Z-matrix of the N, CA and C atoms (Angstrom, degrees):
N
C 1 1.481
C 2 1.575 1 111.80
N 3 1.287 2 115.30 1 -47.73
C 4 1.411 3 121.63 2 -178.81
C 5 1.560 4 111.77 3 -59.32
N 6 1.335 5 114.90 4 -43.00
C 7 1.460 6 119.33 5 178.01
C 8 1.587 7 113.07 6 -60.80
N 9 1.295 8 113.38 7 -35.84
C 10 1.456 9 121.47 8 -179.74
C 11 1.579 10 109.84 9 -63.26
N 12 1.336 11 111.76 10 -43.44
C 13 1.495 12 117.96 11 178.12
C 14 1.520 13 111.46 12 -63.33
N 15 1.299 14 116.60 13 -48.01
C 16 1.445 15 118.79 14 176.80
C 17 1.524 16 115.08 15 -60.20
N 18 1.375 17 114.78 16 -39.97
C 19 1.472 18 118.65 17 179.49
C 20 1.500 19 107.14 18 -66.14
N 21 1.326 20 120.64 19 -42.56
C 22 1.376 21 123.68 20 179.49
C 23 1.504 22 114.71 21 -58.39
N 24 1.311 23 114.26 22 -41.82
C 25 1.488 24 119.55 23 176.82
C 26 1.433 25 110.56 24 -63.47
N 27 1.393 26 121.24 25 -37.38
C 28 1.476 27 121.03 26 178.65
C 29 1.483 28 109.12 27 -69.65
N 30 1.291 29 121.76 28 -34.44
C 31 1.469 30 122.43 29 177.00
C 32 1.497 31 111.59 30 -66.40
N 33 1.328 32 115.58 31 -39.60
C 34 1.529 33 124.29 32 -177.16
C 35 1.583 34 103.03 33 -67.98
N 36 1.257 35 116.89 34 -43.43
C 37 1.499 36 118.73 35 178.05
C 38 1.489 37 110.93 36 -56.23
N 39 1.407 38 116.78 37 -49.36
C 40 1.459 39 123.85 38 179.31
C 41 1.550 40 110.69 39 -58.48
N 42 1.279 41 117.15 40 -41.21
C 43 1.427 42 119.77 41 179.12
C 44 1.519 43 110.98 42 -61.38
N 45 1.311 44 114.50 43 -49.70
C 46 1.460 45 119.55 44 179.18
C 47 1.530 46 113.10 45 -64.58
N 48 1.263 47 119.20 46 -30.10
C 49 1.462 48 123.17 47 175.19
C 50 1.485 49 110.25 48 -68.22
N 51 1.339 50 115.32 49 -46.08
C 52 1.510 51 116.52 50 -179.33
C 53 1.538 52 110.52 51 -64.80
N 54 1.427 53 116.14 52 -37.23
C 55 1.384 54 119.96 53 -176.35
C 56 1.537 55 112.04 54 -69.68
N 57 1.310 56 117.90 55 -20.47
C 58 1.487 57 121.54 56 174.01
C 59 1.494 58 113.13 57 -56.83
N 60 1.349 59 115.11 58 -27.64
C 61 1.500 60 117.09 59 173.65
C 62 1.494 61 113.84 60 -89.27
N 63 1.325 62 117.69 61 5.91
C 64 1.398 63 121.74 62 -178.55
C 65 1.543 64 111.74 63 -128.70
N 66 1.264 65 114.62 64 61.94
C 67 1.493 66 123.44 65 -178.36
C 68 1.589 67 108.46 66 -97.23
N 69 1.307 68 111.21 67 126.93
C 70 1.435 69 117.05 68 178.24
C 71 1.505 70 111.61 69 92.90
N 72 1.374 71 115.36 70 151.93
C 73 1.469 72 122.91 71 -175.32
C 74 1.591 73 112.93 72 -64.50
N 75 1.308 74 118.32 73 -19.78
C 76 1.374 75 118.92 74 -179.64
C 77 1.566 76 114.19 75 -87.09
N 78 1.357 77 115.11 76 -0.73
C 79 1.457 78 121.52 77 -177.45
C 80 1.511 79 116.01 78 -126.79
N 81 1.333 80 116.99 79 39.04
C 82 1.486 81 118.54 80 -173.01
C 83 1.492 82 113.44 81 -73.41
N 84 1.289 83 117.21 82 166.20
C 85 1.446 84 121.91 83 171.75
C 86 1.581 85 108.20 84 -124.79
N 87 1.300 86 116.03 85 135.69
C 88 1.425 87 117.90 86 -178.02
C 89 1.547 88 110.75 87 -71.87
N 90 1.317 89 116.69 88 156.77
C 91 1.396 90 122.42 89 172.61
C 92 1.536 91 113.44 90 -51.89
N 93 1.328 92 111.73 91 -47.09
C 94 1.425 93 120.72 92 178.40
C 95 1.541 94 112.74 93 -55.70
N 96 1.282 95 116.88 94 -49.28
C 97 1.532 96 119.51 95 -179.12
C 98 1.497 97 109.02 96 -69.20
N 99 1.312 98 117.79 97 -39.78
C 100 1.487 99 117.84 98 -177.43
C 101 1.569 100 106.21 99 -66.19
N 102 1.362 101 114.28 100 -43.24
C 103 1.537 102 114.35 101 177.08
C 104 1.466 103 115.20 102 -61.96
N 105 1.362 104 116.88 103 -31.05
C 106 1.514 105 115.87 104 177.08
C 107 1.454 106 114.60 105 -73.67
N 108 1.402 107 114.66 106 -34.43
C 109 1.497 108 121.45 107 179.84
C 110 1.568 109 107.61 108 -66.36
N 111 1.307 110 116.10 109 -35.56
C 112 1.486 111 119.71 110 -173.04
C 113 1.486 112 109.76 111 -94.18
N 114 1.362 113 120.91 112 -11.10
C 115 1.441 114 126.85 113 -173.43
C 116 1.466 115 113.77 114 52.26
N 117 1.385 116 110.36 115 50.55
C 118 1.412 117 119.84 116 178.06
C 119 1.586 118 110.74 117 -130.33
N 120 1.280 119 121.44 118 153.71
C 121 1.409 120 123.92 119 175.63
C 122 1.573 121 110.03 120 -59.71
N 123 1.348 122 113.29 121 143.32
C 124 1.495 123 115.26 122 -176.67
C 125 1.488 124 110.89 123 -63.43
N 126 1.268 125 121.89 124 -33.49
C 127 1.499 126 125.58 125 175.61
C 128 1.521 127 111.45 126 -57.76
N 129 1.318 128 114.96 127 -42.03
C 130 1.473 129 118.74 128 179.97
C 131 1.521 130 114.02 129 -66.19
N 132 1.351 131 111.31 130 -44.63
C 133 1.525 132 117.99 131 173.73
C 134 1.419 133 114.77 132 -56.28
N 135 1.390 134 119.38 133 -46.11
C 136 1.397 135 123.04 134 176.93
C 137 1.481 136 110.70 135 -61.96
N 138 1.329 137 120.39 136 -41.43
C 139 1.463 138 122.90 137 -178.07
C 140 1.552 139 109.19 138 -65.80
N 141 1.327 140 119.34 139 -40.58
C 142 1.420 141 123.50 140 -179.36
C 143 1.522 142 108.90 141 -65.09
N 144 1.303 143 117.54 142 -46.08
C 145 1.474 144 123.75 143 178.28
C 146 1.548 145 107.91 144 -58.77
N 147 1.264 146 117.16 145 -42.88
C 148 1.542 147 117.05 146 -179.27
C 149 1.514 148 108.36 147 -67.82
N 150 1.310 149 119.88 148 -33.49
C 151 1.471 150 118.81 149 175.76
C 152 1.590 151 110.53 150 -70.68
N 153 1.264 152 119.38 151 -35.34
C 154 1.407 153 120.15 152 176.34
C 155 1.556 154 113.44 153 -60.70
N 156 1.326 155 111.23 154 -36.94
C 157 1.467 156 118.54 155 176.58
C 158 1.455 157 113.15 156 -72.64
N 159 1.339 158 116.52 157 -53.01
C 160 1.516 159 121.32 158 -172.91
C 161 1.533 160 112.84 159 -75.84
N 162 1.317 161 115.23 160 -39.39
C 163 1.524 162 118.30 161 -176.19
C 164 1.529 163 114.85 162 -95.36
N 165 1.246 164 115.11 163 -35.53
C 166 1.467 165 118.16 164 -176.05
C 167 1.536 166 113.34 165 -103.84
N 168 1.372 167 115.11 166 -3.96
C 169 1.463 168 120.76 167 178.25
C 170 1.582 169 113.45 168 57.37
N 171 1.275 170 114.94 169 30.37
C 172 1.542 171 120.08 170 170.91
C 173 1.511 172 109.83 171 -71.14
N 174 1.305 173 118.86 172 135.73
C 175 1.432 174 122.89 173 -178.05
C 176 1.572 175 108.52 174 -83.34
N 177 1.310 176 117.76 175 85.18
C 178 1.461 177 123.55 176 179.96
C 179 1.575 178 102.84 177 -117.66
N 180 1.310 179 110.87 178 130.11
C 181 1.552 180 116.18 179 177.17
C 182 1.545 181 107.09 180 -115.04
N 183 1.251 182 109.74 181 159.27
C 184 1.484 183 117.46 182 174.44
C 185 1.495 184 106.45 183 -125.88
N 186 1.391 185 115.28 184 127.25
C 187 1.434 186 121.04 185 179.45
C 188 1.453 187 111.88 186 -95.35
N 189 1.395 188 118.14 187 132.16
C 190 1.436 189 121.43 188 174.48
C 191 1.468 190 111.98 189 -103.48
N 192 1.345 191 116.79 190 9.18
C 193 1.501 192 119.89 191 173.65
C 194 1.555 193 104.99 192 -121.89
N 195 1.304 194 113.60 193 161.37
C 196 1.466 195 118.84 194 179.47
C 197 1.547 196 110.97 195 -64.28
N 198 1.308 197 117.69 196 134.92
C 199 1.476 198 128.33 197 -3.17
C 200 1.521 199 110.20 198 -78.04
N 201 1.329 200 117.86 199 134.96
C 202 1.444 201 126.24 200 -175.86
C 203 1.535 202 110.93 201 -76.48
N 204 1.329 203 118.79 202 154.57
C 205 1.400 204 123.08 203 166.69
C 206 1.595 205 115.52 204 127.69
N 207 1.316 206 112.45 205 -168.22
C 208 1.426 207 117.19 206 -177.38
C 209 1.512 208 110.61 207 -104.42
N 210 1.346 209 115.25 208 146.08
C 211 1.407 210 118.74 209 179.25
C 212 1.550 211 108.66 210 -152.02
N 213 1.368 212 112.04 211 161.09
C 214 1.430 213 114.71 212 174.91
C 215 1.587 214 108.09 213 -84.68
N 216 1.325 215 118.49 214 131.67
C 217 1.396 216 127.70 215 -179.74
C 218 1.549 217 107.05 216 -65.75
N 219 1.327 218 117.29 217 131.26
C 220 1.471 219 117.78 218 -177.52
C 221 1.577 220 111.59 219 -117.73
N 222 1.369 221 116.78 220 -11.39
C 223 1.484 222 115.70 221 178.91
C 224 1.475 223 109.50 222 -155.03
N 225 1.341 224 119.87 223 171.56
C 226 1.405 225 125.82 224 -173.31
C 227 1.561 226 111.20 225 -68.33
N 228 1.293 227 118.37 226 -26.16
C 229 1.482 228 119.97 227 176.65
C 230 1.569 229 110.63 228 -65.91
N 231 1.342 230 114.18 229 -45.54
C 232 1.388 231 119.49 230 176.59
C 233 1.527 232 113.52 231 -58.45
N 234 1.362 233 114.23 232 -41.78
C 235 1.377 234 121.52 233 -179.35
C 236 1.536 235 109.21 234 -63.14
N 237 1.277 236 116.93 235 -45.52
C 238 1.509 237 123.17 236 178.62
C 239 1.517 238 110.38 237 -59.38
N 240 1.363 239 114.00 238 -44.53
C 241 1.448 240 118.99 239 -175.43
C 242 1.582 241 110.61 240 -66.30
N 243 1.296 242 116.28 241 -40.32
C 244 1.459 243 119.83 242 174.89
C 245 1.487 244 111.49 243 -64.79
N 246 1.274 245 117.82 244 -48.97
C 247 1.444 246 122.04 245 176.99
C 248 1.516 247 113.38 246 -53.94
N 249 1.357 248 113.81 247 -44.35
C 250 1.432 249 120.09 248 178.84
C 251 1.529 250 109.83 249 -56.74
N 252 1.334 251 116.24 250 -45.93
C 253 1.515 252 117.40 251 179.29
C 254 1.484 253 112.52 252 -61.13
N 255 1.391 254 117.42 253 -41.07
C 256 1.437 255 121.07 254 179.79
C 257 1.496 256 110.46 255 -62.59
N 258 1.381 257 115.98 256 -48.08
C 259 1.493 258 118.16 257 179.06
C 260 1.504 259 111.48 258 -60.74
N 261 1.311 260 119.73 259 -37.11
C 262 1.466 261 119.31 260 179.34
C 263 1.528 262 112.76 261 -68.24
N 264 1.325 263 114.17 262 -36.83
C 265 1.509 264 116.95 263 173.69
C 266 1.493 265 114.71 264 -65.56
N 267 1.321 266 114.54 265 -38.91
C 268 1.504 267 121.05 266 174.70
C 269 1.480 268 111.34 267 -59.85
N 270 1.297 269 117.94 268 -48.10
C 271 1.478 270 123.55 269 178.57
C 272 1.569 271 112.21 270 -57.59
N 273 1.326 272 114.30 271 -47.55
C 274 1.397 273 119.49 272 178.50
C 275 1.510 274 115.11 273 -66.71
N 276 1.352 275 115.36 274 -34.75
C 277 1.431 276 120.21 275 176.99
C 278 1.491 277 113.85 276 -71.43
N 279 1.406 278 113.18 277 -34.57
C 280 1.491 279 117.34 278 178.36
C 281 1.535 280 107.91 279 -68.46
N 282 1.318 281 120.17 280 -41.80
C 283 1.395 282 124.09 281 177.88
C 284 1.449 283 114.56 282 -57.86
N 285 1.369 284 115.87 283 -44.49
C 286 1.386 285 122.36 284 179.19
C 287 1.622 286 111.14 285 -67.08
N 288 1.299 287 114.62 286 -42.73
C 289 1.481 288 117.22 287 174.92
C 290 1.502 289 110.50 288 -61.38
N 291 1.329 290 118.35 289 -44.01
C 292 1.482 291 118.05 290 -178.84
C 293 1.564 292 112.09 291 -63.03
N 294 1.286 293 117.98 292 -38.63
C 295 1.507 294 120.87 293 179.03
C 296 1.524 295 106.48 294 -70.16
N 297 1.243 296 121.80 295 -42.99
C 298 1.464 297 120.03 296 178.16
C 299 1.539 298 112.85 297 -63.73
N 300 1.340 299 119.65 298 -37.78
C 301 1.353 300 125.11 299 176.17
C 302 1.577 301 109.19 300 -60.57
N 303 1.260 302 115.40 301 -54.30
C 304 1.532 303 121.64 302 177.97
C 305 1.549 304 111.37 303 -54.41
N 306 1.272 305 114.42 304 -49.72
C 307 1.528 306 119.77 305 178.76
C 308 1.525 307 110.93 306 -60.75
N 309 1.367 308 115.47 307 -41.31
C 310 1.466 309 116.58 308 178.17
C 311 1.570 310 113.67 309 -64.79
N 312 1.343 311 112.23 310 -42.87
C 313 1.434 312 119.49 311 -179.10
C 314 1.549 313 109.19 312 -62.25
N 315 1.319 314 116.16 313 -40.46
C 316 1.476 315 119.82 314 179.12
C 317 1.477 316 110.28 315 -68.65
N 318 1.259 317 117.35 316 -44.82
C 319 1.528 318 122.67 317 -177.35
C 320 1.496 319 113.07 318 -67.79
N 321 1.348 320 116.18 319 -40.55
C 322 1.506 321 116.67 320 -175.03
C 323 1.483 322 113.69 321 -107.01
N 324 1.370 323 116.94 322 -1.50
C 325 1.408 324 123.57 323 169.40
C 326 1.594 325 113.04 324 59.01
N 327 1.341 326 115.29 325 31.40
C 328 1.415 327 114.82 326 173.95
C 329 1.545 328 112.19 327 -158.62
N 330 1.301 329 118.54 328 156.51
C 331 1.419 330 125.22 329 -175.55
C 332 1.487 331 111.60 330 -59.60
N 333 1.366 332 115.21 331 148.59
C 334 1.422 333 120.53 332 176.11
C 335 1.540 334 102.70 333 -105.47
N 336 1.336 335 118.27 334 165.78
C 337 1.415 336 124.35 335 -179.66
C 338 1.543 337 114.10 336 -35.42
N 339 1.259 338 119.59 337 136.07
C 340 1.504 339 123.22 338 -176.18
C 341 1.516 340 109.71 339 -54.74
N 342 1.298 341 122.18 340 -45.38
C 343 1.454 342 122.67 341 -175.04
C 344 1.557 343 113.34 342 -61.13
N 345 1.361 344 116.84 343 -13.68
C 346 1.410 345 118.92 344 -178.75
C 347 1.540 346 112.23 345 -98.07
N 348 1.280 347 118.14 346 3.28
C 349 1.438 348 118.05 347 174.62
C 350 1.529 349 115.80 348 -71.83
N 351 1.345 350 115.51 349 145.17
C 352 1.512 351 116.64 350 -170.77
C 353 1.512 352 103.06 351 -122.06
């Protein structure tokens, strides 16, 4: 277990080192390129970046418009843009979940677990 933590710290350090060359929304790096540089699966890279944001509070954005990819946030406008993308995704996901919940309720004629009510 201890070796895994040390290895993970090394990978995290490498991610942060690569991202130092990708500051600002005009200099992102795609998950595919980051994955190739680190020789890790794309899914693992995305998961580690998520942890850096959620647990370590590192200002890493992901752009869903050209240029695509991850980058270190350098100013308040980039932060606002990234948050706007997240809020939009949340809204769409909530609408989809609500529709699915209602369709399931109608189809199966019974309540679904309480924590899934919207």
